[in-house]
C-alpha positions in Angstrom: 0.0 0.0 0.0 1.4 3.4 -0.9 2.3 5.7 1.9 -0.2 8.4 2.4 0.8 12.0 3.0 -0.9 14.5 5.4 -0.3 18.2 5.7 -1.4 19.4 9.1 -1.5 23.2 9.5 -1.3 24.2 13.1 0.5 21.3 14.7 2.7 22.9 17.4 0.6 21.8 20.3 -2.7 20.3 21.4 -4.8 18.5 18.8 -2.6 19.3 15.9 0.5 17.9 17.6 -1.5 14.9 18.7 -2.7 14.2 15.2 0.8 14.5 13.7 2.0 11.9 16.2 -1.1 9.6 15.7 -1.0 9.7 11.9 2.7 9.0 11.8 2.2 6.1 14.1 -0.4 4.8 11.6 2.2 4.9 8.8 1.4 8.3 7.3 4.0 10.7 6.1 3.2 14.0 7.9 4.2 17.5 6.9 3.3 19.5 10.0 3.4 23.3 10.4 4.1 25.7 13.3 4.2 29.5 13.4 8.0 29.5 14.0 10.9 28.0 15.9 9.7 29.4 19.2 6.4 27.4 19.0 7.6 24.2 17.5 9.9 22.5 20.0 7.5 19.7 20.8 6.7 19.2 17.1 10.4 19.1 16.2 11.0 16.5 18.9 8.4 14.3 17.4 9.9 14.8 14.0 13.4 13.8 15.3 11.9 10.6 16.7 9.8 9.7 13.7 12.4 8.2 11.5 11.6 10.7 8.7 7.9 10.3 8.8 7.3 13.8 10.2 8.8 17.0 8.7 8.2 20.5 9.9 7.3 23.6 8.0 6.9 27.2 9.4 3.9 29.4 8.5 1.9 32.1 10.1 -1.5 31.6 8.4 -2.3 35.4 8.8 0.7 36.3 6.6 -0.3 35.9 2.9 3.4 36.0 1.7 4.2 33.0 3.9 1.3 31.1 2.5 2.5 31.8 -1.1 6.0 30.7 0.0 4.7 27.4 1.6 2.7 26.6 -1.6 5.9 27.1 -3.6 7.9 24.8 -1.3 5.2 22.1 -1.6 4.9 22.4 -5.4 6.1 18.8 -5.9 3.9 17.3 -3.3 0.8 15.1 -3.8 -1.2 15.3 -0.6 -3.9 12.8 0.6 -5.0 14.9 3.5 -4.9 18.6 4.1 -6.1 19.4 7.6 -6.3 23.0 8.8 -6.2 23.0 12.5 -5.0 26.5 13.4 -7.4 28.5 15.6 -7.7 30.6 18.8 -10.2 31.1 21.6 -10.1 34.9 21.2 -10.5 37.6 23.7 -11.2 36.8 27.4 -14.3 38.9 27.3 -16.5 37.4 24.7 -19.2 40.1 24.8 -20.3 41.9 21.6 -20.8 45.0 23.8 -17.1 45.3 24.7 -15.1 43.6 21.9 -12.7 45.9 20.1 -12.5 46.1 16.3 -9.0 44.6 16.5 -10.1 41.7 18.7 -13.0 40.9 16.4 -10.9 41.1 13.3 -8.2 38.9 14.8 -10.5 36.0 15.8 -12.4 36.1 12.5 -9.3 36.2 10.4 -7.6 33.4 12.4 -10.5 31.1 12.8 -12.6 31.7 9.6 -10.9 33.6 6.8 -7.3 32.3 6.9 -8.1 28.6 7.1 -10.2 28.7 3.9 -7.8 31.0 2.1 -5.0 28.5 2.9 -7.1 25.6 1.7 -7.9 27.3 -1.6 -4.2 28.1 -2.1 -3.1 24.5 -1.4 -5.9 22.7 -3.0 -3.9 22.0 -6.2 -1.6 19.9 -4.0 -4.5 17.6 -2.9 -4.8 14.5 -5.0 -8.1 13.2 -6.5 -9.8 11.0 -3.8 -8.1 13.0 -1.1 -9.6 15.0 1.8 -9.6 18.6 2.9 -10.6 18.9 6.6 -11.1 22.0 8.8 -11.0 21.8 12.6 -14.1 23.6 13.8 -16.3 23.0 16.8 -19.8 22.0 17.8 -20.0 25.6 19.2 -20.1 26.7 15.6 -23.5 25.0 15.1 -26.3 27.6 15.0 -28.9 24.9 15.4 -27.2 23.4 18.4 -26.7 26.7 20.3 -29.1 26.4 23.2 -27.0 28.1 25.9 -25.1 31.0 24.4 -21.7 31.9 25.9 -18.3 32.3 24.1 -20.2 34.3 21.6 -17.3 35.5 19.5 -15.7 32.1 19.4 -19.0 30.6 18.4 -19.5 33.3 15.7 -16.0 32.7 14.3 -16.6 28.9 14.0 -20.1 29.5 12.5 -18.4 31.7 9.9 -15.8 29.0 9.3 -18.6 26.4 8.8 -20.3 28.7 6.3 -17.1 29.4 4.4 -16.2 25.7 4.3 -19.6 25.0 2.8 -18.9 27.6 0.1 -15.4 26.1 -0.4 -17.0 22.7 -1.0 -19.6 24.1 -3.3 -17.2 26.1 -5.5 -13.5 25.3 -5.2 -14.0 21.5 -5.0 -17.2 21.1 -7.1 -15.4 19.6 -10.2 -13.0 17.3 -8.2 -13.4 14.1 -6.3 -12.3 15.4 -2.9 -13.9 14.9 0.4 -14.5 18.0 2.5 -14.9 17.6 6.3 -15.7 20.1 9.0 -14.7 18.5 12.3 -15.6 18.8 15.9 -12.9 17.2 18.1 -15.0 17.0 21.3 -14.4 18.9 24.4 -10.7 18.1 25.0 -8.2 18.8 27.8 -6.1 21.3 25.9 -4.9 24.8 26.7 -8.2 26.0 25.0 -10.5 23.3 26.4 -9.3 23.5 29.9 -8.6 20.9 32.7 -12.3 20.1 33.2 -12.8 18.8 29.7 -13.9 15.1 29.6 -11.7 14.0 26.7 -7.9 13.5 26.6 -6.0 14.6 23.5 -5.2 11.0 22.8 -8.8 9.9 22.8 -9.9 12.7 20.5 -7.1 12.3 18.0 -7.6 8.5 17.8 -11.2 9.2 16.9 -10.4 12.0 14.5 -7.8 9.8 12.8 -10.4 7.0 12.4 -12.8 9.5 10.8 -10.1 10.9 8.5 -9.0 7.4 7.4 -12.5 6.2 6.8 -13.7 6.2 3.2 -16.8 8.2 2.5 -18.8 10.4 0.1 -17.0 13.4 -1.4 -20.0 15.5 -0.1 -19.3 18.1 2.6 -20.0 16.8 6.1 -19.8 18.2 9.6 -18.7 15.3 11.9 -17.5 14.9 15.4 -14.6 12.8 16.5 -16.7 9.6 16.6 -18.0 10.1 13.1 -21.4 11.3 14.1 -22.9 13.9 11.8 -23.7 17.3 13.4 -26.4 19.8 12.6 -25.3 23.1 11.0 
């Protein structure tokens, strides 16, 4: 069986780092990105121990010139999986009454605009039959929002969900490529906090199963167990 190649954008810690390790352990070749040397020590340690299965690239997804440069460096690659994991929780105060223009722009650019812009730029590197996946959250579901809270984060993930739907309907419409929007569960990461019920290992095992599972090229919103979620 041919070795599959994954590009994981946003793999310096948490779920991205866990997925890089999990997919490499399953035999994938993994190209994993971090913003820079100061954020990639853990990732580089995994790469050193991987026997060449994991390589590291640097990119800040908010910098268009770096995106162009990464696309050029990957010009000879044929990718089975492009997973855009980069994202932030945003301002501590999530109130629409007090958010500054700068805070709002930052979370929307990071969580919604930049991931889809990156996917569009790197789509030519994804092979037919491959997968483009975006790490979102159940908190981005409008239908499932019964409690409110974390309003800016919710809005940014709802925007990401809408933009990935548009990406699937336009950029991928003439290709056989699966598009997934993923919810990793509530996970004990820096963002999820210590009270979250899932470990990183549990979440990434489930996510890897979902990513390896064959399926329709239609756009789906799935959680880490493969359950389809409402938009």
